[in-house]
C-alpha positions as CSV (number, residue, x, y, z in Angstrom):
1,M,56.9,94.2,104.6
2,Q,59.2,96.2,106.9
3,L,62.5,94.8,108.0
4,T,63.7,95.5,111.5
5,M,67.4,96.2,111.6
6,R,69.2,96.3,114.9
7,W,72.9,97.1,115.5
8,W,74.7,96.2,118.7
9,L,78.0,98.1,118.7
10,F,80.3,96.3,121.1
11,D,81.9,93.0,120.1
12,N,82.8,92.4,116.4
13,Y,84.1,94.4,113.5
14,L,81.6,96.5,111.7
15,Q,80.9,95.2,108.2
16,K,81.0,97.1,104.9
17,V,77.3,96.3,104.3
18,L,76.4,97.5,107.8
19,I,78.1,100.9,107.4
20,S,76.8,101.3,103.8
21,C,73.2,100.5,104.8
22,I,73.1,102.5,108.0
23,F,74.5,105.8,107.0
24,A,74.1,106.3,103.3
25,N,70.4,107.3,103.3
26,I,69.0,104.1,101.9
27,N,66.9,103.2,104.9
28,Q,63.7,103.9,103.0
29,N,64.7,101.4,100.4
30,L,65.7,98.5,102.6
31,K,62.7,96.4,101.7
32,G,63.7,96.5,98.1
33,L,67.3,96.3,98.8
34,F,67.1,93.1,100.8
35,Y,64.0,91.4,99.5
36,N,63.8,92.3,95.8
37,M,67.5,92.8,95.0
38,T,69.7,90.2,93.4
39,A,73.1,89.6,94.9
40,Q,74.7,91.5,92.0
41,K,72.5,94.5,92.5
42,L,73.3,94.5,96.2
43,L,77.0,94.4,95.5
44,N,76.6,97.2,93.0
45,K,74.8,99.3,95.6
46,I,77.6,98.7,98.0
47,D,80.1,99.8,95.4
48,E,78.1,102.9,94.7
49,L,78.1,103.8,98.4
50,N,81.8,102.9,98.9
51,E,83.1,106.4,99.1
52,K,80.6,107.3,101.8
53,Y,81.5,104.1,103.6
54,I,85.2,104.9,103.5
55,K,84.7,108.4,104.8
56,I,82.7,107.1,107.8
57,W,85.2,104.4,108.5
58,E,88.0,107.0,108.3
59,D,86.2,109.3,110.7
60,V,85.5,106.6,113.2
61,C,89.1,105.2,113.1
62,N,90.5,108.7,113.6
63,I,88.7,108.8,117.0
64,E,91.4,106.9,118.7
65,S,89.8,104.7,121.3
66,P,92.0,102.3,123.2
67,S,90.0,99.5,124.8
68,N,90.6,100.7,128.4
69,D,89.8,104.3,127.7
70,K,86.0,104.6,128.4
71,A,85.8,108.3,127.5
72,R,87.3,107.8,124.0
73,V,85.3,104.6,123.3
74,D,82.1,106.6,124.3
75,Q,83.1,109.3,121.7
76,V,82.9,106.6,119.0
77,G,79.4,105.7,120.4
78,A,78.4,109.3,120.3
79,Y,79.4,109.5,116.6
80,F,77.1,106.6,115.8
81,R,74.3,107.9,117.9
82,R,74.4,111.3,116.1
83,M,74.2,109.5,112.8
84,A,71.3,107.3,114.0
85,E,69.5,110.4,115.4
86,K,69.5,112.0,111.9
87,H,67.4,109.0,110.7
88,N,65.1,109.0,113.8
89,W,66.1,105.5,114.7
90,K,65.6,104.1,118.1
91,I,68.8,104.3,120.2
92,E,69.4,102.5,123.4
93,V,72.5,103.1,125.6
94,F,73.5,100.5,128.2
95,E,75.9,102.4,130.4
96,Q,79.1,100.7,131.5
97,D,81.3,101.6,134.4
98,R,84.7,100.7,133.2
99,F,84.5,100.3,129.4
100,G,82.6,102.0,126.6
101,D,78.8,102.0,126.8
102,V,76.9,99.4,124.7
103,I,74.8,101.0,122.0
104,C,71.8,99.4,120.3
105,I,70.4,101.2,117.2
106,T,67.1,99.8,116.0
107,M,65.5,100.7,112.7
108,N,61.8,99.9,112.1
109,P,61.2,98.8,115.7
110,E,57.5,98.5,114.9
111,S,58.1,95.7,112.3
112,P,56.4,92.4,113.1
113,H,59.2,90.5,111.5
114,Q,62.3,89.0,113.2
115,P,65.1,91.5,113.5
116,V,68.4,91.3,111.7
117,V,71.2,91.8,114.2
118,L,74.7,93.1,113.3
119,S,77.3,93.9,115.9
120,G,80.6,95.6,116.0
121,H,83.2,96.9,118.6
122,M,84.0,100.5,118.9
123,D,87.5,100.5,120.3
124,T,90.6,100.8,118.1
125,V,92.6,98.9,120.7
126,H,96.0,100.6,120.3
127,P,97.3,103.3,122.6
128,V,96.6,106.9,121.4
129,G,99.3,108.2,119.1
130,S,100.5,104.8,118.0
131,F,99.8,105.6,114.4
132,G,100.7,109.4,114.4
133,T,98.5,112.3,113.5
134,P,96.1,111.9,111.9
135,A,95.8,108.3,113.1
136,V,94.4,107.1,109.7
137,K,96.3,107.4,106.5
138,R,94.7,106.8,103.1
139,D,96.1,105.9,99.7
140,A,94.2,105.1,96.5
141,D,93.2,101.6,97.7
142,K,93.6,101.3,101.4
143,L,93.2,102.9,104.9
144,Y,96.0,102.4,107.4
145,G,95.6,103.0,111.1
146,P,93.9,101.8,114.3
147,G,90.7,99.9,113.5
148,A,91.2,100.3,109.7
């Protein structure tokens, strides 16, 4: 059984599981991850991938992208498209005139099963420079900055 995963990047916060599953090279194991894995095993996998997740989150949040700055929000979209291209996932771009383009990334589009849809927004909201340079600061336990 293949699971269709689809990500619409435009309207809600990205979730830790989303980032971990998309970009940590576990796409070949999603069947086992979601269908044969206990909740504890899933949480353990997320913990195992946590450092990769944090690095992606930090990279994305350092692309300062105020809501009304289409070019900067599109830079965030380009970041996710490059990552999806590395996995040969289907990418759809719905161009917008005033705001960042809507991006849909679909994994396993040939699956006969109902898709799982996760969504997230790509803007960091605050004006560029509001958090200094670099925009994201990190300590042992937390990230600080726009979108963090």
